N, C-alpha and C positions, 0 to 999 in steps of 0.2 A: 821667465815669465815678467819679465819689466814690463811697462807702459810705456805706450810712446810719450804721453800725457799730453793728449790731447783728443779733445773728443768734438766729431765734427761730423756731419754727413748729410749733405741737401740732393744728393742723390744717389740711387743706388747701381748707377753705373756708372759713379764715378768710380777711379783707381783705388783698390782697397790697400791701408795700409796696416790697420790693426784690426784684431777679431777676436771677439772671444768663442771657446770653442766649450760643449758642457762632456761630462764626465758622469760614471758611475762612482758608485760609494766603493771603498776600498774592501778588499774579500774579509777581512776581519768583523765587519760591521754586521756578516750575515753567521756568525759562531754563537749569536742568541737565537737560532731555531736546531731544530733537529738536525742531525749528520745529513740525512738524506735533504733534507731541504737547503742545507746549506751547499750540499754539494752542487744542485740543483743552481744558484747562485753565484758560486762562486766560478761555474763555467761559463755563463750569462756575462759573469762580468770580465774574465778572462778574454773571452772572444770579443766584447764588446771594445775594452780598452786598447787590443790589437790593431782595430782597426780606426779608432780614433786616433791612435799614435801615427798610423799610415795615412789618414786626414790633414791634419798636422804638419807634418814632415814636410807634404806634397806645398800646404801653404807656406810655409818658411823657407824653402828652394822656389818659391815664385815673389819672393820679398816682402811676405805678410808678417807682420809680428802676430804672434799667436799668445793667447792668455788665457791660462787654466783653473778652473776652480782649486782650492786649497781646502782640505777637510781640517775639522780639529778630531784627534784620537780616539776621543769617544761617543757610541752612538745615542746616548741619550738627548741630543738636542737638536737630531734629526727626528723626533719623533711627535706625530699628530698629538691630541687630547687625549685619543683614546688608546696611547702608548702603540701606535702602528707604523712602520716607517715611510716617511714620503717618499715619495718617489722621488731619483736620484737627479740633479739638477743636468741633466741630459740633452736639452733644449732649451739654450736661453733666448731666441726667439721669442719663446711662449710668453715670457714676463720681463726682457729688458729688450729694448729698443732706443735708438739715437736718434733724432729729429732736430732739423736744421743742429745749432749746438750742445744741445742737452740730453742727456742719457736719463731716461726713465725707468724706475726698476719696482718691479712689482714686489714685494718680500715674500718668500716660500716658506718661513718656516717662522711655528709660532715661538720660537724662543730667541728669535731677533737677528739671530745668527745669518750670515750670509757669506760665501762658497767664494765671493770675487770683492771680497770687504780690500784685501791686500791690493787690488786693482783701484778700485774705489777711494782709498785712502791717497795713491798718489796723482789720481786727479782732481781731487781738492785741493790739495798741497801745489798743485800746481796751479789753481785757480779758475780750473775749469766747473762747467755747469753739469752737477748730479742730481737729482730727484727721487730719492725713497720716498713712494707714492703710499698714502693712507686710505684706504678703502671708503673710510667714513667720512671723507673730507675732499678726495681728490679726483675727478671726473677720470682723468685720464689712466685711472686706475681700472676702468668697467672697460675701457677701448681694448678691443682683443687683436695685440700686436701683431701676429700673422696675416691680420687681414689689412694691416698699412704699408701704402708702397709710396716712396717719395722720390719725386721727379721734379728735383728743382722747385719751379713757382708752383706744380700740381702734386697735391697730397690725395688720395688714394683711400677713404675708410670703410669698409662692408661692416655691416652689424649686424645682428640676427633678429629680424623682425617680430618674432615670437617673445623678446626678453623686453618688456617694456622699459624697465630700470636701465638695462645697457642702451638702449636707443635712444632717450632721454640725457643720457651722458655722454654717449659719440655724440650728438649733436651740439651741446655745449661747449665740447673738447674742439668739433669742427667751426665754431662759431670763433673760437681763440686762436685757432691755426687762418683763420681767414684774415687776421692783419694782414698777414706777411706773404699768404697763395691764395690760387684758387684750391678749392677745398671738394672734391669731387667724393658725393657718397652714394653707397648703394646697399641694399638691404638682402642679398641673397644668402649670409649666413655661413659662408664660405672661409677658410684657411685661404685666402688667396697668391699665396707663395706655394700653394701647391696648384695652381689653377694656370698662373701666367709666369711668366718670368721677361723683363725687361733686359734686353742683352747689349743694345747700342743704341744712339740716336737713329730711332729708326726703322727697329729691328724689333719682335717679341716673339716669344717660345711660346704655347701654348696648348693646352692640355686640347681636345676635342668637345668639354661638356660648354666650354663658355667661350660665345663665336660672336658675338658684339660688342664691337671694339669702334666701330664707327663714334661714338660720343667721346671716348674716355682715351682712346688713342690715335686720334685722327689721324688717314695717310700713314700710318705705319704699315712697312708689311707684318702680317703675320703667319707663322709658322706652327701649323698643329701639328701634333705626337698622334701617332697612330694607333701607340700603344694602349689595352685598356686593363684595367686592375684584372690578379689573378683570381678565379674563384678557387676558392679554396676547397680541398676534398675532406673536410673536416667543419666541426661547427665551433671552435674553439677561435679566441677575438685573437691568438699570438699565434707566432710560428717560429722556431729553430732550425737552423741545421741540423740534420741527424737525430730529433729530438724523437725520442716515445711518446706523444701523446699523451694515451691511456697512463703510464708513468708518471709524469712529469706534469701531468695540468692541474692535481689537487695541491701540490705543492706551493706552483708558477702561483695560484688564485688565494692560497692562505695569504700570502706577501703581497703582491703588485694585481689585484684586481684593481685597484682605482686606477693602478698605472697606465693599464691598456686601454689602447683604441681600439681602431679598427683599419688595418692597415691594408686592408683588401680595397678599399673604398680608393684610395690611392695612388696617385700615378710621380714616383718617386721622382723621374726622370727630367720634370718639369721642375722637380726643389734642389735649387743649383746654386752654389758659391760662386759671384760672376766675381772675379780678379782684377779685370777692366776691360777696353774694346778687343782687345784681343787674344784675353784668354779666361777658360772660363772651367772649374771643378762641377764634373758631372758623376753618378752616380754608378754608371756602367755605360758599356757603349752601347749606342743606339742608333743603327743604318740611317733614318729620318732625321735624328736629330744633328748628327754629323754633317750630313750633307747639306744640312741649312748650316751649319756655322762654314765650313767649307766656303759655301757660296759668299759669305758674308766678311770671308778674311780670319775669321775665330779658331783658334788652338783647343779644342776640349783634352781636359786633363783627368783619366777617369782614377778615381779614389774608392774603391768599395767600399760599402757599407751594406752585409749581408743583414746585419741587425736591425735594418732597419724596421722587418717584417715582426718582431719582437717591440721592439721601442716604439714604434708606427711615425720616424723624425728621416725625413732625409736628410740630407745636406743643407739646406738653409734651415729647418729646424732647430739641427744641433751646432745654430752657429747666432752670433749678434752681431753685425759690422757697425763697430763704433767709431772706426775713425777712417772715412774715405776723402781722398784731397780734391778739393775743387770749387768751387763756389757755384752761389743757385742760378741757375741758367732757367730763361724760358723757352724750351721745347716747342710749346706753341704761343707765338706771340699773337696770335690774331682769334685766341678763345675767347679773350676778353678781360674781366677788370678782374682784381682780387676778390675773394666770395663766397659761399656755401653754393655748390650747387648738385642738386638730388638728382640721379642718371638714372634711375630707375626706381620706382615703387610698389608695392604689393597692393 
């Protein structure tokens, strides 16, 4: 799990060289619970780790260096102030992002422990820029990282219009980034990595729920996925292959209620990991997407993650791309000067 000791991401369609992939807790962390609850979470852990290992093996075969979390042996440092287990570091995309030559990290644990500390130390020793953020003073800590898209001279940032404090901090960050970029700001409140995915210069994969790209990606070919979210046959917010929901629900909610999202509103097929302009990791086969990839000369590599319906995380959510090789390019040289551009307002 050694790092390449390089931090750089000017464009998320540049060749991927190093990536962080999240993980579940070790199974012995659940020994603090009753035996039935422990069994449930050990099974979740086993299934999740098996699929994560498959994703990591595929990435390595494609020449990507993979860095994983390292855990302390005891559980106490991973508890919140009420003594509850904090969600495992499954989705680095939520709290770690590289913009240009700096890696920004929002700490996840009250104890100050960091599961990627081994990687952070390696980067710092190599003279790379790592910013561990403080919510009390760093506006970047308020930015919704899954709503940031890096495309060379252009950066896209989305915020939730209902959160005035987050909006103010996001605009502060946009102003700072505009010294070197055209910063395109939207206010849909979406995790945009679950809405669209740039795959090549001039080509974009998108869900059907956002269809206005004339200003943000002008003149690019947009392929819309036809998949819609599955409608659950139950009222629970989680789903596991083969699970008996009535038996498991109390155990799941007793430990993980704060971990759960709403996977039924997510299109996981657009939440991809782009390797380079010829290769992309996808969560499953999709006839519409595969036809599109073939038309633009891309090869999709299927790396299943059926546990996405428990963790509410697709492939991009599970990762943070720390090092992509390539300079800052201007994909739209006629767009205008550096600055902040408001693309939509409510």
